[in-house]
N, C-alpha and C positions, 0 to 999 in steps of 0.2 A: 666520480665514484665508480670504481669497478665493482660490479654486483657479484659477490661471491655465491649468491643463492639463486642465480638466474635459472639454474637447473630445476628448481622447485616449481617453476611455471609449467613444466611438462605435466600434463593433467594426470595421466595414469601409467607412466612408464615403469619399467622393471626396477628402476632405481628409486623412484618416488614413492610408490605404494608401500613398500616395506618400511620406508622412513615414516610415512603417515601412520602405519599400523603401530610402530614403536611409540610415536607421540601419543596416540590414543590410549595405548596400554599404560603409559606413564600417568596420563591425566586421570584415567579411571582408577588406577592404583592409588594415586594420591588422594583423590576426592571420594573414593568409594568407602564402603563400610556401612554399619547399621544406620547411622544418621542419614546418609545419602539414600539408602534404600527406603527408609521410612518417608523421607521427603518425596522421592520419586513416586512412591505408591500413593501418597496423598494427592499429588498433582495429577496422577493418572485417574484417580477417582473423579476429580473435577472434569477432566477432559472427556471421560467415558460416561459420565453421569447421564442416565436416561431421563433425569428430571430437568436437564437443560432445555431451554425453549428454542424453537426453530424460528428463524427469520426468513419466511418463505418469499418466493418471487412469483409474480404473475406473468403469464405468457399470452393472455388475451382470450383464453378458452374457458375461463371460470374456475380452473383448478389452482390449488396452492402447491407449488413445487418447492422442494428443498433438496440439499445434499447433506447426508447425515453419516457421521462416524461414531462408533462406540466400540466397546471391547469385543463384541461379537462380529463387528464389521469394520475392521481397522482401515481398510481402503475405501469403504463407504458405499452407501446406497443412494442412487438418484431415484426420487419417489415423488408422488403427488397425492393429494386428497381433496375433498370438497370442503367448503366453508363449514357446513354442519358438522363434519367429522373433525375439522381442525379445532373447533370450539371445545371439543371434549378433552378430558384429561389424558386419555389414551386414544388418539385418533387411529382409525383404520387406514393405514398408508398403502397405496398401490405402488409396489416396487417396479420401476421401469428398467433399471440396470443395477445389478449387484457387481461391483468392481472386483471384489474378492473372488466371487465365483468365476468371473471372466478371467482373472489371473490364473486361477487353477486350471481352467479349461484350455488356456492358451500358453501356459507356462511362461507368463510375463510378469512384469512388476509395474503395471499401469497405475497411475494416479489420475484422479479426475481433474480436468483443466477447463471445463466449461462446455456450454451447449448453445446452439442457435436453432430455434424452432421455426419451421415454415409457417408464415402467415400470408393469407388466410389458409384455412384447412387444418393446420395443427397436427397432421398425421405423420409428418416426417421431421427429422431434426439432424443436425450435423454435430456430432459429439467429438470433443477434443480430449485425447488421452496422452499423458506424458509419462515417459519412462523415468521412474524415480523422482518425479516432481520437477523436472526441468522445464524451461520456457519453451523448448522445442516440443512440438506435439505431432501426433498422428491424428488425422481427421477421418471419421467414418460415418457414413449415413446410417441412420437408425430409424426403424419403423415403430412408431408409438402405438400402433394398433396391435401388431403381432409381437412386439417386444423382441425384435431380432434385428441384427445388422442386415442391411439390404444387399442381397446378392447382386453384383454388378452395379452397385450404387456409386455415389461419389465417394472416393477414397483418395487420400493424399498421404504420401510418406512423411517421415519425421522431418520437421523443419519448423522454423519460427513463422507460422502461417496465420493469416487472417482470412476468414471466409464470411460470406453473407448470402442469403437466399435472394434471388430475383423473382423467381416463380418456381413451380414444382419441377421444372426441367432445366433451369439455368441457375448458376451461382457465380458470384464474384470470388476470385481466388488471387490472393497475394502471397507468394511463397517462393521457395527456391526452385526456379525453373532450369537451373544449370549455370554454367560459367557466365559471369557478367550480370546475373539477375539479382544479385544482392547488393545492398549498400555497404559502404565501408564500416557501418555499425553492425552489420550482420543481419539486417532485416530485409524484407522484400523491397526491391527497386521497381518491380513490374507487377501490375495487376491485370488480370485477364477475365474474360467472360467465358465460362465453360458450359457447354451444352451436354446434357445427359446423353450417354451412349456413344460419345466421341472421345478419342484419346486426348489427354491433357495437352499433348504437344500441338494439337490442332486448335486449342482454345484461342479466342480472339483477343489480341492485345488491346486493352482499353487505354492504358497510360503507362509510360515509362519515365521514371524520375532520373535524377542525376546520381552518380555514384556516391557523392558526399551528402546527399539527403539522408535523413534518419530512416524514413520508411514511407511506403506508398500503400494505400488501401482504397477500397470502394464499398459503398453500401446502397441499399434500396429501402425506401420508405414505402410500405404497402398501404398506407392509410387510404381508404376508399375515397375517390374524388381528388386526392392530393398525392397520387403516386409520383415519386421522384427518385432519381438516382444521383449519387454524388461520388466524386473522386476526391480523396484527401491526400495532399502532398505535404508531408511533414519535413520542412526544409531544415530546421533545427529543432531542438527540444521545445522551444517556446515560440517557434515561428511556423505557421501552417498556412497553406493555400487551399481553399475550398473551391471545387468546381461543380456546377450543375451539369449533369450529363443528359443531353436531349435524346429523344427517341432515335434520331438518326446518328447518334454517336458524337455529335458536336459537344465540345466542352466549353462552358461559359464560366469564366472566372467570377467568383463572388467578390466584388471589389471592396475588401475590408483590410484593415491593418493586419499584417501577418501574425502579430502577437495577440490578436483578439480571438476569443472563442465564438463559435457560430452555431446556431440551432434553429430549426424550423419545425413548427407544429401547425399543421393545417395551413391557414392563410397567414399565420404570424411568423415573424422572424425575430430572434433574440440575438443580441451582440453583447458579449461581456468583455470589457476593455482591460488590458494590462498597462496601457499607456494612454495619455491624453489623445483625443481624436476629435476633429472639428471643434465644437465648443464643449465637449464632454470630458469629464475627468477620468483618470485611471481608476479602475475598480468599479466603475458604473456598469449597470445592466440596462440596456436600451431595447426598445421594441418598435417594430414597424411592420407594415405589410410586406410580405416577401416579393410578390409580383411588382408592387410599387417600387421597391428598392431596385429590382432588376431593371425597371424602366427608367431609373435615374433619380428618383426622389431620395432625399437625404434628411427628411424630417422624422425625428424619433421621439417617442415618449420615454422619459427617464423613469424606470421602474425601481431602481435602487441607486443611491449615491452614497459613497462611504464618508465617514467622518474619522477623526483621529482614533476613536475607540471602537468603531463598528465596521465590519466588513461582510461581504457576501460569501457564504460558505458553499451553497449549492442551490439548485432549483429543480423542480419536477413539474411536468405538465399532468393535469388530469384532462378529461375530455373538454371541459369548458373553463378551467381555471389554471392558474400558475401558483405553485407553492414555493415560497422563498424561505430558505434557512439562512438567517443572519447570525452574527456573533459579535457581542459587545464585551470587550475584555475577557474573551475566551468563554463566555456563557452564551448558549444558543437560544434563539427565538425563531418561531415559524409564523409566517403570514400567508394568507390566501389572497391572491390578486385576481380580479375579474377583468378581462379585456373590455375596452370601450374606446370610442372615438370621440374626442381626442384623449379623454382621461380614463385611467384604469382605477377601479375601486380596490381598497385594501382593508383587511380585517385580521386580527389575531386568529390563529388556527387553534381550535380546542384540541387538547391532548398534549400540548406543550408542557413539559415539566418545569418546575421552578428551580430545580437543581440540575447540575451536571450538564449532560449533553442530550439533545433531541435530534433525531434525524428521520427523514422519510425513507422507509424501507422499500416501498414500491407504490406505483400507481398503475392504472390501466387506461392510458390516454386515448386509446382508440374507442373505448366503450362507455366509460362512465366517469363520475367524479369521486369515486372511492379512493381511499389512500390507507396504507399501512404506516403507522408512525410508532417510533420506539424512543424511550428515554431511559437514561441510567446515570449514575454518579459513582464516585469513588467507593462509596459505602452503600449505595442503593442498587440492588440488582435490577436488571432491565425489565421494563414493562412494555409489552407489545399491544397496540390498540388498533382497531378498525374504525375509520370514520368516513364521512362523505361531506364534501364542502357544502356548508349550509345546513348540515344535518347533525345527528348525534355522533358521539364517540363512545365506543364500547371496548373495554379491556378484554383482549383475547387470551393473553398469557402473562403470567408473572414468573420471572426466573427465580429459582431458589437462592437462598443465601448459603455460600460455601464457607463462610467464616463468621465468627462472632464479632460484630462491630461495636459492641458495648464499650464505652470508654474511649472510642476513637472519634476523631473529627477531621474535617478537611477545611483548610483555610487558604486563601490566596494572598500572596505577598508580592511586592515589587522590589527588584534589585536595581541598582544604578550601574550601567555599563561604563566602560572606559570613556566613552564620548558623551556620557550624561543621559543616554537613552534609558527610559524605564522599561524593565524587562519583567513581565509577569511570570509567576510560578506558583504551583500548588504544593502544599504540604499535607500529607495524610499521616496522622499519628495520634498519640495520646494527648490529652489536654495539657499535661505538664510539658510535653515536648513543644507544643505549639506556643506555650507561654515562656519558652526559653530555658527549660530545665531538661534539655536533651542529654541522655546518658547512653542510649543504645545506638546501634549502627543505623545509618541512613543510606538509602539507595536513591541516587539522582539519575534521571534519564532525560534525553532530549533527542532532537533530530535536526532541525534547522536547515532544511533544503527543499528545493523543487516546489515551493509554495504549498507545502503540505502542513496543515495545522495539527497539533496534538491537543486533544480535549479530554476532560475528565471521563473516565471509563471504569467499569466494574470488572475486576479480574479475580476469580476464585483462586487462580494459581498464585497471584501476588498476595492475596489475602492469607491463604494458608501457609505459603512458603516464606513470607516475610513479615507481614503485619502481625499475624497471630503469634509470631515468635518474639515480638517486641520491637521489631524494626520500624523505621519511619520511611515513607515513600515520598519522593519529590519529583514533580513533572515540570520541566522548564520549557517555556514558550519563547525560544530565542529567535533572533532574526534569521532569515533564510527560509522560514516556514511561512504558512499562510494565515497566521492568527489575526493579522491586521491587513490582509489583502496584499495586492501586488507590491506596494511600496515596502512592506515588511520583508518580503522576499527579495526584492531587487536591492535592498540596502546591503545584502551580504553576497551579492553575485561577484564572481570573477575576482578582480583586484581588491574587492571589499570583503572577501571571504572571512578575513580575520575578525570581522565584527561579530559573526556568529560565535566564534570561539571566545572572544572577549565577553560576550553575553553569558555564556555558560560558566565561565570562570567567575563572573560577577555574582551569579546565583550561588555558586559554591561558597564564595567568600561571605555572602550575605547570610547564608545558613549558619555559618560559624559565628558571625557577628551577632546574630539573634539568639545564640545559645541553643540552637536546634541540634547541632552536632559539632564534632571536631574534625579536623582534616584526617586524623588517624582512623576515624570511624565513618568516614564518608566514602562510599563506593559508588561507581558509575557504570552504566551499561547503555549500549545503543547498537543499532544494527544498520547495515548498508551505509548510506550517507551518515547515519548516526554512529556507525562503526568508525568512519573517518574522524568524526568528532571525538570519539574515544581515543583514537590514536594521537590526535593533536593534543588533547588534554594530558595524555601520558608523557609526551615529549616536551611540551611547552609549559605546562603547569603542574609538574609532578608533586610539588609540595602541598597541593590542595587536596590530595586524595590518598586514601589508604588501599584501594584496590580498583582494578579496571577490568571490565569484560567487554570485548568487541565482537559483535556477531556479523558474519558475512561482510567483512569490512573492505572498504577502499583504503589502501595505505601507501602503496607505491605510486604517488601521483606523477612521477617521471614517466612511468610506463603504462598508466591506466588506459590511455587511448589505444594501446596496442593489444589489450586483453579483452576478448569477448565484446560486450556491448559498450565498452568504455567510450568509444568515439562519439556516441550519441549524447554524451553529457558535457561536451565542450562548452556549450552555451552556459552551463552552470559554473564550471570550474575554470575554463580557459584551456588553451592548447599548449601542453608542455614542449611541443616541437617548435613553437614560436618563441623566440628569445625574450620578447617583452612579456609574454605570459609566464614563461618559466621563472622570470625574475620574481614574480609575486607568489607563484605556486611553491617554489622551493623553500620559501620562508616558513611554510607550515607542513609540507609533505612529511608525514611521520617517518616513513622508511629512510628518507634522506637526512632526518634530524635526530636519529639515534646517536647519542654521544656517550663516551665512557664517563664514569665517576659522577653520575647524576643521581638524585634521590628518587629514581623511578619506583613506583609502587608495583607490587606483583600484578601480572596481567594474564588473562585467559582469552584466547582467541577461538571462536567457534565458526566453522564453515562447513561446506558440503562439496564433495567431489562432483556432484551433479549440478552445482550452481553454474548455469551457463549465462548468467547476467554479470555478476561480480566474480571474477576468477578466484578460486581458492588459493592461488599463488600469493595473493596479497597477505593473507593471514599466515601462510606457511613461512614466507620469507621474513615477516616481521618477528614472528616468534623465534626463528633461528638466529636472526641478527641480535635480538635482545639477549638471548642465551649466550651468544658468542662473547658479549661484553660482561657476562656474569650476572645478568639480571634474572630475577625469578619470572619465568614465562612458561605457559602451558598452551597446548593446542589440542582441540578436539575437532576432528573432521568426520562428519557423517557421510557414509558412502552415498546415501540418497538424500532427497529433500529439496533439491533446487535452491532457489534464493531464500526460501523459508527455512532451510537447513533441517527440515523434518518432513517425511512423507506420510506419517501416520501418528496416532496419539502416543504410541510407545516411544517413538523417536522424539516427539515433541516433549514428552515428560522427561526424557533423558537430558535433552538440551536445557530445559528450564531448571531441572534439579542441579545440573552442573553449575549453571550460572549462580543460582541462589546459594548453593552449598559453598562454592568457592568464595563468594563475597562474605557470607556469614563467618566462615573460618578465618578469613583474613582480617575482618573488622571486629570480630568478637572471639579472639583465640581462646579466652578463658571459658567461654560458654559453648564452644563447638564440640 
């Protein structure tokens, strides 16, 4: 196939940008109007609401930190407060950095990208700022006492950078050091130890990986009495080598399977398996003494072992306990484990909701056994609570309801995929819809990749923009995700990718069979890998859907490894430059499978010029090729936003309103 739209991969050339402007004008012209404006304003009210609750983070110094955006602060405030203040309806926040004020002072378009605080001491931090929301960041040292950037402090130019404190005068830096210092995926290949007051060019090289590695990084654990340094070599997306770095610079390989996750807390070592190892199954979580392991011992305590319905979602250490979040048929539960030799004790953790999703917001593992825990459901706004293992749990905040849930319910169903696999999905809608009397439009979403699970969640945007209008919402838990652990993910890797698409199509068919909707009134949306899912549904199963929205999507799988970070995902999809891999990739690659005279539903593609993870060329080219064949296709490309396609709430409201308005008009033309 000769690609007629290869020129659209030029990011911001004199030919491309006017073309993008024309597409944006068409999309806004077609979808704009009073209805769109009302919808966008309603969404903006949710995003800017001062009644939203904060999910703060702990840094070890007793303060509650958060990053906050609203109408008065579109780029946001980094701020902190005390527990006593946080308990109040209107806490007194101490603003550490006002990004809008910084942009005005520096004539920039910074967005917040994260922070690393020095421990112990807590007086300095390394702030990451991104132009327009990109993955590439500028790193600048900031004084938390004087609220100023440090003159002659640690500063790094724009790059895909990873940093960590060693002590007040030394940091680990993995960044673009010049020619040959990046991997073929565009991330750091070299990590160095940089001493304050010296040029970056003189920083000591700690480790250099291979060009085809994904990335290299290093970190320091400052826990008193257990200070340790690590080097991480990410060989592939799901293969990592961990090294302990001794005081003399010697690197000691932690002898684990490369697809296992590794964690150390004080004297304890945890290993989370993706494949069977020794006598332990994939998906298990193991514990042992770290020094004993380094000395050659291989006896582990099994802290978690999966079954066909239950997987491990995450874990978090407190000072003396381990909190496990597990999931059974996509419903979460939390337990507190207490280390022991040889047995660990376990008990349910108070604060776990009986509905929806529960997660650990934060812990303070260096200081105490406190934890922040949150729960929410499709129709239940989030509740944030403070607890301590073995103690009471107190509700700190309850999020407001942004839409009326009266008459709505959520129910879980299971569809049967092409190979007989049961695929769970949730439906949120009116009682009549759930009982098979669906007459309104339905919106189905999914992801199915990188072992990432999708769980029940509350969305004021979805509630106002879809459910309140009479729409039905559906969340599919297809293979490729992490809903049932590593096996669920690995079932749809590489040559088995089509299983994820068969699962999604099975859910769509099951919705129709149950009377929840019809193909003409079923719309779908997904982003990133979920955008690839949308492209496959469009080209492979067009008869199942009435409209499609793909956000920041992968679509040209022939060239994805040549665009931005694409090469880092070969472990997930395969390598199109290898003939055997291209043989199965080309069967589903959306861009290569666009054909004339097919019943393709109308499609909207949303992307960002500043997305430096998934190239906007994917969306541009797909939209142009569809239109060439006479199909209804629109594109909206935000100038800013990075991989999220929005750098502030105004941009986010526009993106969400375009998605929902497009779907509503196509699925309910008589009501639009």
